[in-house]
C-alpha positions in Angstrom: -118.1 -157.7 -94.5 -115.7 -155.4 -92.6 -116.9 -154.0 -89.3 -116.1 -150.5 -90.4 -118.3 -151.0 -93.5 -121.3 -151.9 -91.3 -120.7 -148.9 -89.1 -120.7 -146.5 -92.1 -123.8 -148.2 -93.5 -125.6 -147.6 -90.1 -124.5 -144.0 -90.1 -125.8 -143.4 -93.6 -129.2 -145.1 -92.7 -129.5 -142.9 -89.6 -128.8 -139.7 -91.5 -131.3 -140.8 -94.1 -134.0 -141.1 -91.4 -133.1 -137.7 -90.0 -132.9 -135.9 -93.4 -136.0 -137.6 -95.0 -138.8 -137.9 -92.4 -141.3 -138.8 -95.1 -143.4 -142.0 -94.6 -142.7 -143.1 -98.2 -139.0 -142.7 -97.8 -139.1 -144.2 -94.3 -140.8 -147.3 -95.8 -138.0 -147.6 -98.3 -135.3 -147.4 -95.6 -137.2 -150.0 -93.5 -137.5 -152.5 -96.4 -133.8 -152.0 -97.3 -132.7 -152.8 -93.8 -134.9 -155.9 -93.7 -133.5 -157.1 -97.0 -129.9 -156.6 -95.8 -130.7 -158.6 -92.7 -132.2 -161.5 -94.7 -129.2 -161.6 -97.0 -126.6 -161.7 -94.2 -128.4 -163.3 -91.3 -127.0 -166.3 -89.4 -128.2 -168.7 -86.7 -126.4 -166.9 -83.8 -128.4 -165.5 -80.8 -127.6 -162.0 -82.0 -129.4 -162.7 -85.3 -132.4 -164.2 -83.5 -132.8 -160.9 -81.6 -133.8 -159.0 -84.8 -137.3 -160.2 -84.4 -137.5 -158.6 -81.0 -136.4 -155.3 -82.4 -139.0 -155.6 -85.2 -141.9 -156.4 -82.8 -140.8 -153.7 -80.3 -140.7 -151.1 -83.1 -144.2 -152.1 -84.2 -145.5 -151.7 -80.7 -143.8 -148.4 -80.3 -145.3 -147.1 -83.5 -148.8 -148.2 -82.5 -148.4 -146.7 -79.1 -147.2 -143.4 -80.6 -150.3 -143.3 -82.8 -152.6 -144.0 -79.9 -150.9 -141.4 -77.7 -151.1 -138.7 -80.4 -154.8 -139.4 -80.7 -155.9 -139.3 -77.1 -153.7 -136.4 -76.0 -154.6 -133.9 -78.7 -156.5 -131.6 -76.4 -158.1 -129.7 -79.2 -158.8 -129.8 -82.9 -155.6 -130.3 -84.8 -156.6 -130.3 -88.4 -159.7 -129.9 -90.3 -160.8 -133.5 -91.1 -162.6 -134.6 -87.9 -163.0 -138.4 -87.8 -164.7 -138.8 -84.4 -165.3 -136.7 -81.3 -164.5 -138.2 -77.9 -165.3 -136.8 -74.5 -162.7 -134.3 -73.3 -161.0 -134.8 -70.0 -158.7 -131.9 -68.9 -155.9 -132.8 -66.5 -154.8 -130.5 -63.7 -152.0 -128.0 -64.2 -149.6 -130.0 -62.1 -149.9 -132.8 -64.6 -149.1 -130.6 -67.5 -152.7 -129.4 -68.3 -153.0 -132.0 -71.1 -156.6 -132.6 -72.4 -157.4 -136.3 -73.0 -159.8 -137.0 -75.8 -161.6 -134.4 -77.8 -162.0 -134.3 -81.6 -159.7 -136.8 -83.4 -158.7 -135.7 -86.8 -157.1 -137.5 -89.8 -154.2 -135.0 -89.6 -153.3 -136.0 -86.1 -153.5 -139.7 -87.1 -151.1 -139.1 -90.0 -148.7 -137.0 -87.8 -148.6 -139.8 -85.2 -148.1 -142.5 -87.8 -145.2 -140.6 -89.4 -143.4 -140.1 -86.1 -144.0 -143.7 -85.0 -142.8 -145.0 -88.4 -139.6 -143.0 -88.0 -138.9 -144.6 -84.6 -139.8 -148.1 -86.0 -137.4 -147.7 -88.9 -134.7 -146.5 -86.5 -135.1 -149.6 -84.3 -135.1 -151.8 -87.3 -131.8 -150.5 -88.7 -130.2 -150.7 -85.2 -131.6 -154.3 -84.9 -130.0 -155.3 -88.2 -126.7 -153.7 -87.2 -126.8 -155.5 -83.8 -127.6 -158.9 -85.5 -125.0 -158.7 -88.3 -122.0 -157.2 -86.6 -119.5 -159.0 -84.3 -119.4 -156.8 -81.2 -115.9 -157.9 -80.3 -114.6 -156.6 -83.7 -116.6 -153.5 -83.2 -114.9 -152.9 -79.9 -111.5 -153.0 -81.6 -112.5 -150.0 -83.7 -113.1 -147.8 -80.6 -110.3 -145.3 -79.9 -107.9 -146.4 -77.1 -109.1 -143.6 -74.9 -112.7 -144.9 -75.2 -111.9 -148.6 -74.8 -113.5 -148.9 -71.3 -116.7 -147.1 -72.5 -116.8 -149.3 -75.6 -116.5 -152.4 -73.6 -119.4 -151.3 -71.3 -121.5 -150.6 -74.4 -120.6 -154.0 -75.9 -121.7 -155.8 -72.8 -124.9 -153.8 -72.7 -125.8 -154.6 -76.3 -125.0 -158.3 -75.8 -127.5 -158.4 -72.9 -130.6 -158.8 -75.1 -129.6 -162.0 -77.0 -128.2 -163.5 -73.8 -131.5 -162.8 -72.0 -133.5 -164.4 -74.9 -131.2 -167.5 -74.8 -131.7 -167.9 -71.1 -135.4 -167.5 -71.3 -135.6 -170.2 -74.0 -133.4 -172.6 -72.1 -135.3 -172.2 -68.8 -138.6 -172.5 -70.5 -137.6 -175.8 -72.2 -136.3 -177.1 -68.9 -139.5 -176.3 -67.0 -141.7 -177.8 -69.8 -139.6 -181.0 -69.6 -140.5 -181.1 -65.9 -144.2 -180.9 -66.7 -144.7 -177.2 -66.0 -147.2 -175.3 -68.2 -146.9 -171.5 -68.6 -150.2 -169.6 -68.6 -151.1 -166.7 -66.4 -149.0 -164.6 -64.1 -149.1 -167.3 -61.4 -147.0 -169.6 -63.7 -144.2 -167.1 -64.2 -142.2 -167.6 -60.9 -140.5 -170.9 -62.2 -139.2 -168.8 -65.1 -138.4 -165.5 -63.3 -136.6 -167.0 -60.3 -134.0 -169.0 -62.3 -133.6 -166.2 -64.8 -132.8 -163.7 -62.0 -130.4 -166.1 -60.3 -128.6 -166.9 -63.6 -128.3 -163.2 -64.5 -126.7 -162.5 -61.1 -124.3 -165.4 -61.5 -123.2 -164.4 -65.0 -122.7 -160.8 -63.7 -120.4 -162.1 -61.0 -118.5 -164.3 -63.4 -118.1 -161.4 -65.8 -116.8 -159.1 -63.1 -114.3 -161.8 -61.9 -113.1 -162.3 -65.5 -112.6 -158.6 -66.0 -110.7 -158.3 -62.8 -108.5 -161.3 -63.6 -107.5 -159.7 -66.9 -106.6 -156.5 -65.2 -109.5 -154.4 -66.4 -109.2 -150.8 -65.2 -105.7 -151.2 -63.8 -103.6 -148.6 -65.5 -100.8 -146.8 -63.8 -100.9 -143.7 -66.1 -104.6 -143.4 -66.9 -105.5 -141.5 -63.8 -102.9 -138.8 -63.6 -104.3 -135.4 -62.4 -103.1 -133.5 -65.5 -105.1 -135.7 -67.9 -108.2 -135.7 -65.7 -108.0 -131.9 -65.4 -107.6 -131.5 -69.1 -110.6 -133.6 -69.8 -112.7 -131.7 -67.3 -111.6 -128.4 -68.7 -112.5 -129.4 -72.3 -116.0 -130.6 -71.2 -116.5 -127.3 -69.3 -115.5 -125.1 -72.2 -117.8 -127.1 -74.6 -120.7 -126.6 -72.2 -120.1 -122.9 -71.8 -119.9 -122.5 -75.6 -123.2 -124.3 -76.1 -124.8 -122.1 -73.4 -123.5 -118.9 -75.0 -124.8 -120.0 -78.4 -128.2 -120.8 -77.1 -128.5 -117.7 -74.9 -127.0 -115.0 -77.1 -127.6 -116.5 -80.5 -126.0 -114.9 -83.6 -124.7 -111.9 -81.6 -122.0 -114.0 -79.9 -120.9 -116.3 -82.7 -117.3 -115.4 -82.4 -117.1 -116.1 -78.7 -119.1 -119.3 -79.2 -116.7 -120.5 -81.9 -113.7 -119.8 -79.8 -115.1 -121.6 -76.7 -116.1 -124.6 -78.7 -112.8 -124.8 -80.6 -110.8 -124.5 -77.4 -112.9 -127.0 -75.5 -112.7 -129.5 -78.3 -108.9 -129.1 -78.5 -108.4 -129.6 -74.8 -110.7 -132.6 -74.8 -109.0 -134.2 -77.8 -105.5 -133.8 -76.2 -106.7 -135.2 -72.9 -108.4 -138.2 -74.6 -105.2 -138.9 -76.6 -103.1 -138.8 -73.5 -105.5 -141.2 -71.8 -105.5 -143.5 -74.7 -101.7 -143.8 -74.7 -101.9 -145.8 -71.5 -104.0 -148.5 -73.1 -102.1 -151.2 -75.0 -104.1 -153.3 -77.4 -103.0 -156.2 -79.6 -104.7 -157.8 -82.6 -104.4 -161.4 -83.4 -105.9 -161.4 -86.9 -107.0 -158.3 -88.8 -110.1 -158.2 -90.9 -109.7 -158.3 -94.7 -110.9 -155.4 -96.8 -112.7 -156.6 -99.9 -114.1 -155.0 -103.0 -117.7 -155.2 -101.8 -116.7 -153.1 -98.7 -115.6 -150.3 -101.1 -118.9 -150.6 -103.0 -121.0 -150.4 -99.9 -119.1 -147.3 -98.6 -119.5 -145.6 -102.0 -123.2 -146.3 -102.0 -123.6 -144.9 -98.4 -121.7 -141.8 -99.4 -123.9 -141.3 -102.5 -127.1 -141.6 -100.3 -125.9 -138.9 -97.9 -124.7 -136.6 -100.7 -128.0 -136.8 -102.6 -130.1 -136.3 -99.5 -128.1 -133.4 -98.2 -128.1 -131.7 -101.6 -131.9 -132.1 -101.9 -132.5 -130.9 -98.4 -130.3 -127.7 -98.9 -132.0 -126.9 -102.2 -135.5 -127.5 -100.8 -136.4 -130.2 -103.4 -137.4 -133.8 -103.2 -140.2 -133.2 -100.7 -138.2 -135.0 -98.0 -140.1 -133.5 -95.0 -143.8 -134.4 -94.6 -145.9 -132.4 -92.2 -149.7 -133.1 -92.5 -150.9 -130.2 -90.3 -153.0 -128.2 -90.6 -154.5 -129.8 -93.7 -154.0 -133.4 -94.7 -152.1 -133.9 -98.0 -150.6 -136.9 -99.6 -146.8 -137.3 -99.0 -144.7 -136.3 -102.0 -142.1 -138.5 -103.7 -139.0 -137.7 -105.7 -137.5 -140.2 -108.1 -133.9 -139.3 -107.3 -134.4 -139.4 -103.6 -136.1 -142.8 -103.9 -133.3 -144.2 -106.0 -130.7 -142.9 -103.6 -132.4 -144.6 -100.7 -132.5 -147.9 -102.5 -128.7 -147.8 -102.5 -129.0 -148.7 -98.7 -129.8 -152.2 -99.9 -126.3 -152.5 -101.6 -125.0 -155.0 -98.9 -127.7 -157.4 -99.9 -126.8 -157.1 -103.6 -123.0 -157.3 -103.5 -122.8 -160.4 -101.3 -124.3 -162.5 -98.6 -123.0 -164.5 -95.7 -121.2 -167.6 -96.7 -123.1 -170.8 -95.7 -121.3 -173.0 -93.1 -119.4 -175.9 -94.7 -121.4 -179.1 -95.0 -120.0 -182.2 -93.3 -118.6 -184.8 -95.6 -121.3 -187.1 -96.9 -120.7 -190.6 -95.7 -121.1 -193.3 -98.3 -123.1 -196.4 -97.3 -121.0 -199.4 -96.4 -120.6 -201.9 -99.2 -122.2 -205.2 -98.8 -119.4 -207.7 -99.0 -120.1 -211.1 -100.5 -120.0 -213.9 -98.0 -116.6 -215.4 -97.8 -116.1 -219.0 -99.0 -115.9 -221.7 -96.4 -112.4 -221.7 -95.0 -110.3 -224.8 -94.4 -107.5 -225.5 -92.0 -104.9 -225.0 -94.6 -105.0 -223.7 -98.2 -102.7 -224.0 -101.3 -100.5 -221.2 -100.0 -99.9 -223.0 -96.8 -101.8 -220.3 -94.7 -104.4 -221.2 -92.1 -107.8 -219.6 -92.3 -110.1 -218.8 -89.3 -113.1 -216.6 -88.8 -111.4 -214.6 -86.1 -108.5 -212.2 -87.0 -106.5 -212.8 -83.8 -106.8 -216.6 -84.1 -105.9 -216.5 -87.8 -102.6 -214.7 -87.1 -101.8 -217.1 -84.2 -102.4 -220.2 -86.3 -100.4 -218.8 -89.3 -97.4 -218.1 -87.1 -97.7 -221.6 -85.5 -98.0 -223.3 -88.9 -95.0 -221.4 -90.4 -92.8 -222.4 -87.4 -93.7 -226.1 -87.6 -93.7 -226.3 -91.4 -91.0 -223.8 -92.7 -90.9 -225.3 -96.2 -94.5 -224.1 -96.8 -93.8 -220.4 -96.2 -93.2 -219.4 -99.8 -96.4 -219.9 -102.0 -96.1 -222.0 -105.1 -98.0 -221.6 -108.3 -99.1 -225.2 -108.2 -100.4 -227.5 -105.5 -97.9 -228.1 -102.7 -97.8 -230.6 -99.9 -99.7 -231.1 -97.7 -102.5 -229.8 -99.8 -105.1 -232.3 -100.9 -108.0 -232.1 -103.3 -111.2 -230.6 -101.8 -113.0 -233.9 -102.0 -110.6 -235.6 -99.6 -110.0 -232.6 -97.2 -111.2 -232.7 -93.7 -114.2 -230.5 -92.7 -113.1 -227.2 -91.3 -112.8 -227.4 -87.5 -113.9 -224.5 -85.3 -111.4 -222.1 -83.7 -112.1 -223.6 -80.3 -111.4 -227.0 -81.6 -108.2 -225.9 -83.2 -107.1 -224.2 -80.0 -107.9 -227.3 -77.8 -106.6 -230.0 -80.1 -103.0 -229.2 -81.0 -102.5 -232.5 -83.0 -104.8 -231.2 -85.6 -102.1 -228.7 -86.6 -100.0 -231.5 -88.1 -100.7 -232.6 -91.7 -102.9 -235.6 -92.3 -101.1 -238.8 -92.9 
């Protein structure tokens, strides 16, 4: 699919996680992301990194649950499962109390927050595995080209690291090394570090050779001052809004609008100095339109349910544990995130042409020195051509084949036995017809 389509799908999934932090809805989003990955996956290193995001998200979820249990510092909820010894930390460490009564409400709260982080990592892992990062870089505005390139290099670091670990591990195992405890890691860590430094130097040299960062008009003082002024006005506007609140909404709006305008003009002027060329543009297909329509429908339904207070999108198990609610329309809307898996899948690579087995040729009949057509036969192609040319030079009247027997052909019963090629080459008198 188109890269812009994947970007819109990622934005819709991210907004769904933010608008519906309900464990049931989060489970639907996670399953939809996994289904999309299974439908569009390939054998590239980027696709193999999806498992890393999946496992890392599971570990983060489990760690979040454990951290929420041991750092409660008091009874949070009414359903006490077990009571642990309390260990209060000093004030300079935050005054957190480790242990204490562990409740089912704290467990549900920790699992809900951990599941949200796990789902977020899964959708970003699917996006990272299915999208070509070079095409994604082309969608960045010209003013953010350098930042986009840095982000692309950073995102591609994980699959490159996994590929290097796999290659070094296979090479060390081929040398007889066995990986076990921490003492067996230096043969893996040392080549990995050296290879990473070497690739970094090569990347820097390649960027410098292509003129990365060399722009005559990008660093003019006016553009830099405009960008700094826009960022400063935005910061002042946010500070006024947080400090004065609703009493200074007019001043806050003016500062934010002025800062945004200055920043937009400065970024546009900076982007005019960057020239970009496209060799081949991506094609926009009907399935891209369907996926974008589904993403827009998901966001529209969730925003409307959140504004009206329906759908039970938010789940908060404190202070009393209750079962998470579920709304049919919200669930159907979240299922639309699996639209990329329904409208299409990645085309399989073309199969190589199937080779037919070689036909078994019947053994050739025993060849003689000369046949009815006046052509010599020999087991070797080169010798055959040489003997035919010699025969046609010495006997020109036998060049044109005749329908009947021609001289010097004789019946098979009276023909000489076929001599070998070596004998024909050594004995030139044998080329003359039998008298």
